[in-house]
C-alpha positions as CSV (number, residue, x, y, z in Angstrom):
1,M,21.0,-32.4,10.0
2,S,22.6,-31.7,6.6
3,E,26.1,-30.3,6.2
4,R,24.7,-27.1,4.8
5,A,22.4,-26.6,7.8
6,D,25.5,-26.8,10.1
7,T,27.3,-24.1,8.2
8,V,27.2,-20.5,9.6
9,L,27.6,-17.7,7.2
10,I,29.3,-14.7,8.8
11,V,28.7,-11.5,6.9
12,P,30.9,-8.4,7.8
13,D,29.0,-5.6,9.4
14,D,29.9,-3.2,6.6
15,V,28.5,-5.5,3.9
16,R,24.8,-4.9,3.2
17,P,22.7,-7.5,1.4
18,A,21.8,-6.7,-2.1
19,S,18.3,-5.4,-2.8
20,S,16.1,-6.2,-5.7
21,L,16.2,-2.8,-7.2
22,D,19.8,-1.8,-6.5
23,G,21.0,0.8,-9.1
24,V,17.5,1.9,-10.1
25,L,17.0,5.7,-10.0
26,V,13.5,7.0,-9.5
27,A,12.4,10.6,-10.2
28,D,9.3,11.0,-8.1
29,F,7.1,13.9,-9.1
30,S,4.0,12.4,-7.3
31,R,2.4,13.6,-4.1
32,V,-0.3,12.7,-1.5
33,L,-0.9,8.9,-1.4
34,A,-0.9,6.6,-4.5
35,G,2.3,7.8,-6.0
36,P,4.3,8.2,-2.8
37,L,3.2,4.8,-1.6
38,A,4.4,3.3,-4.9
39,T,7.8,5.0,-4.6
40,M,8.2,4.1,-1.0
41,I,7.7,0.4,-2.0
42,L,10.4,0.9,-4.7
43,G,12.7,2.5,-2.1
44,D,12.0,-0.4,0.3
45,L,13.1,-2.7,-2.5
46,G,16.4,-0.8,-2.9
47,A,15.8,1.9,-5.5
48,E,17.2,5.4,-5.1
49,V,14.1,7.6,-4.9
50,I,14.4,11.4,-5.4
51,K,11.3,13.1,-4.2
52,V,10.7,16.3,-6.1
53,E,8.7,18.9,-4.2
54,H,7.7,22.5,-4.6
55,P,9.7,24.8,-2.2
56,D,6.5,26.3,-0.9
57,G,5.2,23.6,1.4
58,G,6.1,20.5,-0.6
59,D,3.9,17.5,-0.7
60,D,0.3,18.4,0.4
61,T,0.4,15.7,3.1
62,R,3.1,17.6,5.0
63,A,0.2,19.9,6.2
64,W,-2.4,17.2,6.7
65,G,-3.2,16.8,10.4
66,P,-3.9,16.2,13.2
67,P,-2.5,13.8,14.2
68,W,1.0,15.2,14.4
69,S,4.2,13.5,15.5
70,P,5.8,14.7,18.8
71,N,8.0,17.2,16.9
72,G,5.0,18.6,14.9
73,E,5.2,16.7,11.6
74,S,2.3,15.2,9.8
75,S,1.9,11.6,10.7
76,Y,0.2,11.1,7.3
77,Y,3.3,12.3,5.5
78,L,5.7,10.3,7.6
79,G,3.8,7.1,6.8
80,L,4.4,7.3,3.1
81,N,7.9,8.7,2.5
82,R,10.7,6.7,4.0
83,N,13.6,5.6,1.9
84,K,13.5,8.8,-0.2
85,R,15.5,12.0,-0.6
86,S,13.7,15.3,-0.9
87,V,14.8,18.0,-3.3
88,T,12.9,21.3,-3.9
89,L,12.3,22.6,-7.4
90,D,9.9,25.3,-8.6
91,L,9.0,24.2,-12.1
92,K,8.0,27.8,-13.0
93,D,11.6,28.8,-12.5
94,Q,13.6,28.0,-15.7
95,A,16.8,26.9,-13.9
96,D,14.8,24.6,-11.7
97,L,12.8,23.3,-14.6
98,D,16.0,22.5,-16.5
99,T,17.2,20.6,-13.4
100,A,13.9,18.6,-13.2
101,R,14.2,17.7,-16.9
102,D,17.8,16.7,-16.4
103,L,16.8,14.4,-13.5
104,A,14.0,12.8,-15.6
105,G,16.4,12.3,-18.4
106,R,18.8,10.4,-16.2
107,S,16.3,8.3,-14.3
108,D,15.3,4.7,-14.8
109,V,11.8,5.5,-13.6
110,V,9.7,8.7,-13.7
111,I,6.4,8.7,-11.8
112,E,3.8,11.4,-11.6
113,N,0.1,11.8,-10.6
114,F,-0.8,15.3,-11.8
115,R,-3.9,16.1,-13.7
116,P,-3.6,15.4,-17.5
117,G,-1.7,18.2,-19.2
118,V,0.3,19.5,-16.2
119,M,3.5,17.5,-17.0
120,R,3.2,18.3,-20.7
121,R,3.1,22.0,-19.9
122,Y,6.6,21.7,-18.3
123,G,8.0,19.4,-20.9
124,L,8.1,16.5,-18.4
125,D,5.4,14.3,-20.0
126,E,6.1,10.8,-21.2
127,P,6.9,11.7,-24.9
128,A,9.2,14.6,-23.9
129,V,11.1,12.6,-21.3
130,R,11.4,9.6,-23.7
131,A,12.9,11.8,-26.4
132,S,16.0,12.2,-24.2
133,N,15.7,9.0,-22.3
134,P,14.3,6.3,-24.6
135,A,14.6,3.5,-22.0
136,V,12.7,5.3,-19.3
137,V,9.8,3.5,-17.5
138,Y,7.3,6.3,-17.1
139,C,4.4,5.8,-14.7
140,S,1.3,8.0,-14.7
141,I,-1.3,7.5,-12.0
142,L,-4.6,9.0,-13.3
143,G,-7.8,10.1,-11.6
144,I,-11.2,9.0,-12.7
145,G,-10.3,7.4,-16.0
146,R,-8.4,9.3,-18.7
147,G,-10.5,12.5,-18.3
148,D,-9.7,15.6,-16.4
149,V,-11.8,14.6,-13.3
150,A,-9.9,15.1,-10.1
151,G,-8.6,11.8,-8.7
152,Y,-9.8,11.7,-5.1
153,D,-10.0,8.3,-3.4
154,F,-13.4,9.1,-1.9
155,L,-14.8,10.0,-5.3
156,A,-13.4,6.8,-6.8
157,Q,-15.0,4.7,-4.0
158,A,-18.4,6.4,-4.8
159,V,-18.4,6.2,-8.6
160,G,-16.6,2.9,-8.7
161,G,-19.3,1.0,-6.8
162,L,-17.2,0.3,-3.6
163,M,-19.4,2.4,-1.4
164,S,-22.5,0.6,-2.7
165,V,-21.4,-2.6,-1.1
166,T,-20.0,-1.1,2.1
167,G,-22.1,-0.4,5.2
168,D,-25.2,-1.7,6.8
169,P,-28.1,-2.9,4.7
170,E,-30.5,-0.2,6.0
171,G,-27.9,2.5,6.3
172,E,-26.3,4.8,3.8
173,P,-23.3,3.8,1.6
174,R,-20.0,4.1,3.4
175,K,-16.4,4.6,2.3
176,V,-13.8,2.3,3.6
177,G,-12.0,3.6,6.7
178,V,-8.7,4.3,4.8
179,A,-8.1,5.6,1.3
180,L,-8.0,2.1,0.0
181,V,-8.3,2.8,-3.7
182,D,-5.3,5.1,-3.5
183,V,-3.4,2.3,-1.7
184,M,-4.4,-0.3,-4.3
185,A,-3.5,2.1,-7.1
186,G,-0.1,2.6,-5.6
187,L,0.4,-1.1,-5.3
188,H,-0.6,-1.7,-9.0
189,A,1.7,1.1,-10.0
190,A,4.7,-0.5,-8.2
191,I,3.9,-3.9,-9.8
192,G,3.6,-2.3,-13.2
193,I,6.9,-0.5,-12.8
194,V,8.8,-3.6,-11.7
195,A,7.3,-5.6,-14.6
196,A,8.4,-2.8,-17.0
197,L,11.9,-2.8,-15.6
198,R,12.0,-6.6,-16.1
199,H,10.9,-6.1,-19.7
200,R,13.6,-3.4,-20.2
201,E,16.2,-5.7,-18.7
202,R,15.4,-8.3,-21.4
203,T,14.8,-5.9,-24.4
204,G,16.3,-2.5,-23.6
205,E,12.9,-1.0,-24.2
206,G,11.2,1.5,-21.8
207,Q,7.5,1.9,-21.7
208,L,4.5,3.8,-20.3
209,V,2.8,2.4,-17.3
210,E,-0.7,3.8,-16.5
211,V,-3.1,3.1,-13.7
212,D,-6.3,5.0,-12.8
213,L,-8.4,5.1,-9.7
214,L,-11.7,4.0,-11.3
215,S,-10.2,0.9,-13.0
216,T,-8.5,0.1,-9.7
217,T,-11.8,0.4,-7.8
218,L,-13.6,-1.9,-10.3
219,F,-10.7,-4.4,-10.2
220,S,-10.9,-4.4,-6.3
221,L,-14.6,-5.5,-6.4
222,V,-13.3,-9.0,-7.4
223,N,-16.1,-11.5,-6.5
224,Q,-18.8,-8.7,-6.4
225,A,-17.8,-7.6,-9.9
226,S,-17.7,-11.2,-11.2
227,G,-21.2,-11.8,-9.7
228,Y,-22.5,-8.9,-11.8
229,L,-20.6,-9.7,-15.0
230,T,-21.3,-13.5,-15.0
231,A,-24.6,-13.8,-13.2
232,G,-26.2,-10.4,-13.6
233,V,-26.4,-9.9,-9.8
234,V,-26.0,-6.3,-8.6
235,P,-24.6,-6.6,-5.1
236,R,-25.9,-4.7,-2.1
237,R,-24.7,-3.7,1.3
238,M,-24.6,-6.5,3.8
239,G,-22.7,-5.1,6.7
240,N,-20.1,-7.6,7.8
241,R,-21.7,-10.5,6.0
242,H,-20.2,-12.2,3.0
243,P,-22.5,-12.6,0.0
244,S,-21.4,-16.2,-0.8
245,I,-20.1,-17.8,2.4
246,A,-21.7,-18.5,5.8
247,P,-20.9,-18.3,8.6
248,Y,-18.5,-15.5,7.7
249,E,-19.3,-12.4,9.7
250,T,-19.3,-10.9,13.2
251,F,-21.2,-12.6,16.0
252,A,-22.3,-11.2,19.4
253,T,-20.8,-12.6,22.6
254,S,-21.4,-11.6,26.2
255,D,-19.1,-8.7,26.0
256,G,-18.4,-7.8,22.3
257,P,-18.3,-9.1,18.8
258,I,-16.0,-11.7,17.4
259,V,-15.4,-12.7,13.8
260,I,-15.9,-16.2,12.6
261,A,-14.7,-17.0,9.1
262,V,-15.7,-20.5,8.0
263,G,-14.7,-21.2,4.5
264,N,-15.8,-24.8,3.9
265,D,-18.1,-27.6,5.2
266,G,-15.3,-29.3,7.1
267,Q,-14.6,-26.2,9.1
268,F,-18.3,-25.8,9.8
269,R,-18.5,-29.3,11.3
270,T,-15.5,-28.5,13.4
271,L,-17.1,-25.3,14.6
272,S,-20.3,-27.0,15.6
273,R,-18.4,-29.6,17.6
274,S,-16.2,-26.9,19.2
275,L,-19.2,-24.8,20.3
276,G,-21.0,-27.9,21.6
277,V,-23.8,-27.6,19.1
278,E,-23.1,-30.7,17.0
279,A,-26.7,-30.9,15.9
280,L,-26.2,-27.9,13.6
281,A,-23.7,-29.9,11.5
282,D,-26.5,-32.6,10.9
283,D,-29.2,-30.0,10.2
284,A,-30.2,-30.3,6.5
285,R,-30.6,-26.5,6.4
286,F,-26.8,-26.1,7.1
287,A,-25.4,-29.2,5.3
288,T,-23.5,-27.3,2.6
289,N,-22.2,-23.8,2.3
290,G,-25.0,-23.0,-0.2
291,D,-27.6,-24.2,2.3
292,R,-26.0,-22.1,5.0
293,V,-26.1,-19.0,2.9
294,T,-29.8,-19.6,2.0
295,N,-30.7,-20.1,5.7
296,R,-28.3,-17.6,7.1
297,E,-30.7,-15.9,9.5
298,A,-31.5,-19.2,11.2
299,L,-27.9,-20.2,11.4
300,V,-26.8,-16.9,12.9
301,G,-29.5,-17.1,15.5
302,A,-28.5,-20.6,16.5
303,L,-24.8,-19.7,16.8
304,E,-25.3,-16.4,18.7
305,A,-27.6,-18.2,21.2
306,R,-24.5,-20.2,22.1
307,L,-21.9,-17.5,21.7
308,R,-23.7,-15.0,24.0
309,S,-23.1,-17.3,27.0
310,A,-19.4,-16.4,27.3
311,S,-16.9,-13.6,26.5
312,A,-15.3,-12.9,23.1
313,A,-11.8,-13.7,24.4
314,S,-12.8,-17.0,25.9
315,W,-14.5,-18.2,22.7
316,V,-11.5,-17.1,20.6
317,D,-8.9,-18.8,22.8
318,V,-10.7,-22.2,22.6
319,R,-11.8,-22.0,18.9
320,R,-8.3,-21.1,17.7
321,R,-6.9,-24.2,19.4
322,D,-9.5,-26.1,17.4
323,G,-8.2,-24.6,14.1
324,I,-11.2,-22.3,13.5
325,P,-10.5,-19.0,11.9
326,C,-11.8,-16.5,14.4
327,G,-10.7,-13.4,16.3
328,V,-11.9,-10.3,18.3
329,V,-12.3,-7.0,16.5
330,H,-9.2,-5.0,17.4
331,D,-8.6,-1.3,17.3
332,V,-5.4,-0.2,15.6
333,A,-3.3,-0.2,18.8
334,E,-4.5,-3.7,19.6
335,A,-3.8,-4.8,16.0
336,F,-0.1,-3.8,16.3
337,A,0.1,-5.6,19.7
338,Y,-1.5,-8.7,18.3
339,A,0.8,-8.8,15.3
340,R,3.7,-9.2,17.7
341,T,2.0,-12.2,19.3
342,V,2.0,-14.1,16.0
343,D,5.7,-13.6,15.5
344,L,5.6,-10.5,13.3
345,D,7.6,-7.3,13.6
346,P,5.1,-4.7,12.3
347,V,7.1,-1.6,13.0
348,A,10.2,-0.2,11.3
349,T,12.0,2.5,13.2
350,L,14.2,4.9,11.4
351,K,16.6,7.4,12.9
352,R,16.8,10.9,11.2
353,R,19.9,13.0,11.0
354,D,18.7,15.1,14.0
355,G,18.5,11.9,16.1
356,I,14.8,11.7,16.2
357,E,13.4,8.3,15.6
358,V,10.3,7.8,13.4
359,D,8.2,4.7,13.6
360,T,6.7,3.5,10.3
361,V,4.6,0.4,9.3
362,A,6.9,-2.4,8.2
363,N,6.7,-3.5,4.6
364,P,4.8,-6.9,4.6
365,L,7.2,-8.4,2.1
366,R,9.8,-10.8,3.5
367,M,12.5,-11.8,1.0
368,S,15.2,-14.3,1.7
369,L,18.0,-13.0,-0.5
370,T,17.1,-9.4,-1.2
371,P,15.6,-8.2,2.0
372,I,13.6,-5.0,2.5
373,R,15.6,-2.0,3.4
374,Y,14.9,0.7,5.9
375,D,17.7,3.1,5.3
376,L,16.2,6.6,5.3
377,A,13.7,8.2,7.5
378,P,11.0,10.4,5.8
379,P,12.9,13.5,4.7
380,S,12.2,17.1,5.7
381,L,11.3,19.4,2.9
382,G,14.4,19.9,0.6
383,E,16.6,18.0,3.1
384,H,18.8,16.6,0.3
385,T,18.7,19.5,-2.2
386,G,22.3,20.5,-1.4
387,E,23.9,17.0,-1.6
388,I,21.9,16.0,-4.7
389,L,21.8,19.2,-6.6
390,G,24.8,20.8,-5.1
391,R,23.1,24.1,-4.3
392,T,24.6,24.9,-0.9
393,G,28.0,24.3,0.5
394,T,29.2,22.1,-2.4
395,K,31.4,24.2,-4.7
396,E,32.4,21.3,-6.9
397,A,28.7,20.6,-7.6
398,P,27.1,23.8,-8.9
399,R,23.4,24.4,-9.3
400,G,21.8,22.2,-12.0
401,T,23.9,19.0,-11.4
402,I,22.6,15.6,-10.3
403,R,24.6,13.4,-8.0
404,G,24.3,9.8,-8.9
405,E,23.8,6.8,-6.6
406,H,27.5,6.4,-5.8
407,G,28.2,10.1,-5.2
408,N,29.5,10.8,-8.7
409,T,28.6,14.2,-10.1
410,E,27.4,14.7,-13.7
411,E,27.0,18.1,-15.3
412,K,23.7,18.9,-16.9
413,P,23.8,19.4,-20.6
């Protein structure tokens, strides 16, 4: 063992590890999913996120339910808004609008996902903010392209082709079970913002970051899109089957389906031996992946004839020991339980000021030097208006001021 490995580093309890985005102030004018997901990621990475909401109801997702948490809050909202502080501003009120402009003028990042023209109406669009804050990274999440078409995930999945490849071959097109395009748009927005901050660090220049739902959908089609662009193949719905790999789908067992995902010829030979059907590996119809795709029906029939003789769990237990990628089809509760069996901690629990604990899905990033933070539970509407804008009970911080990251108070111009 090396000398370094024998060394134990003791860190005082009151010293918190640095985070990647320490010192970055984010003015978050977004709502619903893509924008709030992006800013939650930035908050997880250490940024200070100020969530700007309308006093009348706030973020739409606060009213989206059921399901509701035990104390009556929207579980949808709670899943997207940790590590943020909420302030309420009515942009139709001049004093509130001045405060919003001041916040945008001080922020490192401004993010919004309104329809085109809305932020311009309030003097909070990118050119207006940049006039007073030249180094700002301004992120706009757009709907269906650059037009004025409302940006709903379901619509993007439809017009972007994702639904055309989702569902059973003889059934109708299906959307994915979550708003996956919004999720991916939020991820792309976060990546773009971090890249723009890195550019600003080197050059001092801010920039505009844009992502739209339609481009996000097309980008998400990956191999299906490439098959069309390079080979002229318009993909179709194939249920759980993969268009280019076999066996790579669900298979029936005696008591339910399992997934087998074989990615190469070596894995297929191992699978054949493990199932006790070694002859399949020597069958010319299944010699290569291309052969197996061409003769998929015969292959699936042969494999299921064997798999139906025992339970899903029994097959999975043995096959995993043989190094074959396989698993049962879990529901969400089973998925969280399974994650713990493979040495993951999938839940981050945060305690609110009222003592109530809120469980949220852990960020999948694990960083050795700048770990993910779980500092703030999802805020109640306007929870931090007083301490950030000084509206109530803070005589030294009158209306219209912004409190900085370290508690310093700066007067608005």
